LOMARVO-188968 format. One record per residue (C-alpha): x, y, z. Coordinates in Angstrom, 2 decimals. Each point is the difference from the previous one (the first is absolute). Layout:
% residues N
<site <X,Y,Z>> ...
***
This chain:
% residues 115
<site <0.18,-0.09,-0.15>> <site <1.17,3.62,-0.71>> <site <0.04,3.05,1.88>> <site <-3.30,1.27,-1.76>> <site <-1.56,-3.23,0.24>> <site <0.38,-0.08,3.73>> <site <-1.29,3.70,0.57>> <site <-2.81,-0.68,-2.00>> <site <-0.74,-3.14,2.22>> <site <0.70,2.18,3.09>> <site <-2.39,3.04,-1.42>> <site <-2.54,-2.81,-0.15>> <site <0.45,-1.31,3.67>> <site <-0.43,3.71,0.87>> <site <-3.04,0.46,-1.60>> <site <-1.80,-3.44,0.77>> <site <0.19,1.24,3.93>> <site <-0.65,3.70,-0.51>> <site <3.62,1.57,0.37>> <site <2.02,2.37,-2.12>> <site <3.49,1.26,0.33>> <site <0.39,3.77,-0.54>> <site <3.50,1.37,0.88>> <site <0.90,-1.91,3.37>> <site <-3.64,-0.51,0.80>> <site <-1.77,-3.13,0.31>> <site <-3.89,1.01,-0.62>> <site <-2.16,-2.58,1.13>> <site <-3.86,-0.12,-0.36>> <site <0.41,1.65,-3.76>> <site <-3.08,-0.19,-2.30>> <site <0.19,-2.62,-2.45>> <site <0.11,1.11,-4.19>> <site <-3.78,-0.32,-0.30>> <site <0.14,3.29,2.40>> <site <2.15,1.98,-2.45>> <site <-1.26,-1.54,-3.23>> <site <-0.45,2.38,-2.96>> <site <1.72,3.07,1.59>> <site <3.74,0.57,0.76>> <site <1.30,-1.67,3.66>> <site <3.40,1.27,1.48>> <site <0.14,-3.91,0.80>> <site <-1.19,-1.99,-2.48>> <site <-0.23,2.25,-3.33>> <site <1.99,3.19,-0.07>> <site <-0.32,2.20,-1.89>> <site <2.47,1.50,-2.58>> <site <0.71,3.17,2.19>> <site <3.75,1.31,-0.41>> <site <0.75,-0.55,3.95>> <site <-0.86,-3.60,-0.77>> <site <4.14,-0.76,0.37>> <site <0.90,1.63,3.21>> <site <0.01,-1.63,3.27>> <site <-3.57,-0.77,1.63>> <site <-0.83,0.55,3.90>> <site <-3.39,-0.57,2.10>> <site <-1.36,2.85,1.70>> <site <-1.38,-1.79,2.74>> <site <-1.73,3.38,0.82>> <site <-1.75,0.40,-3.25>> <site <-0.47,-3.73,-0.79>> <site <1.65,0.27,-3.32>> <site <3.38,-0.08,-2.25>> <site <2.54,2.81,-0.15>> <site <2.55,0.15,-2.40>> <site <3.33,1.88,0.92>> <site <1.50,1.83,-2.55>> <site <3.76,0.69,-0.44>> <site <0.24,2.46,2.53>> <site <-1.73,-2.45,2.64>> <site <-3.62,1.85,0.31>> <site <-2.49,-2.33,0.11>> <site <-2.74,0.55,-2.16>> <site <-3.69,-1.39,-0.43>> <site <-0.27,-2.73,-2.56>> <site <-2.08,1.33,-2.64>> <site <-1.90,-3.41,0.26>> <site <-0.43,0.74,3.59>> <site <-1.66,3.08,-0.59>> <site <-1.98,-1.10,-2.95>> <site <-1.55,-1.94,2.97>> <site <-0.54,2.22,2.57>> <site <-1.65,2.59,-2.50>> <site <-2.33,-3.42,-1.00>> <site <-0.98,0.18,3.37>> <site <-0.08,3.73,1.26>> <site <3.29,0.29,1.87>> <site <2.39,1.91,-2.22>> <site <0.98,1.87,2.82>> <site <2.26,-3.40,0.62>> <site <2.16,1.47,-2.97>> <site <1.54,2.87,2.03>> <site <3.45,-0.08,0.44>> <site <3.33,1.69,-0.03>> <site <1.00,0.68,-3.65>> <site <3.02,1.60,-1.61>> <site <-1.81,-0.91,-3.32>> <site <1.39,-3.26,-1.15>> <site <-3.52,-1.51,-0.62>> <site <-0.98,2.71,-2.51>> <site <-0.74,-2.12,-3.24>> <site <2.40,1.42,-2.27>> <site <-2.26,0.58,-2.89>> <site <-3.10,1.24,2.18>> <site <1.77,1.68,2.67>> <site <-2.94,-1.16,1.95>> <site <1.41,-0.92,3.99>> <site <-1.31,-3.61,1.20>> <site <-1.43,1.32,3.18>> <site <-0.57,3.19,1.85>> <site <3.38,1.29,1.32>> <site <0.60,0.60,3.70>> <site <1.97,3.01,1.45>> 
***
């Protein structure tokens, strides 16, 4: 079994037990793929946003994923923000921002900026 086959096996086991790894955190009681079917999901179906290759960190306060920019600042993952908006909780996207989360083509900030 090669490295990629082992990783796929680990992902299947995690999903079977409703678990996911985000950054260095192991999350329990994660929704299954049916819970996010048809939309982007930071765990099961990440969108093609510009921060996708940045390291992830679970934010226990917001219960969402942050992406760590090259300057070490945590920006809310766009898929977490989309979910919060869906639930009427877009205020959870408030964060200290250095502008790295702006989409290069639109200039739009992923979430509100804090001071």
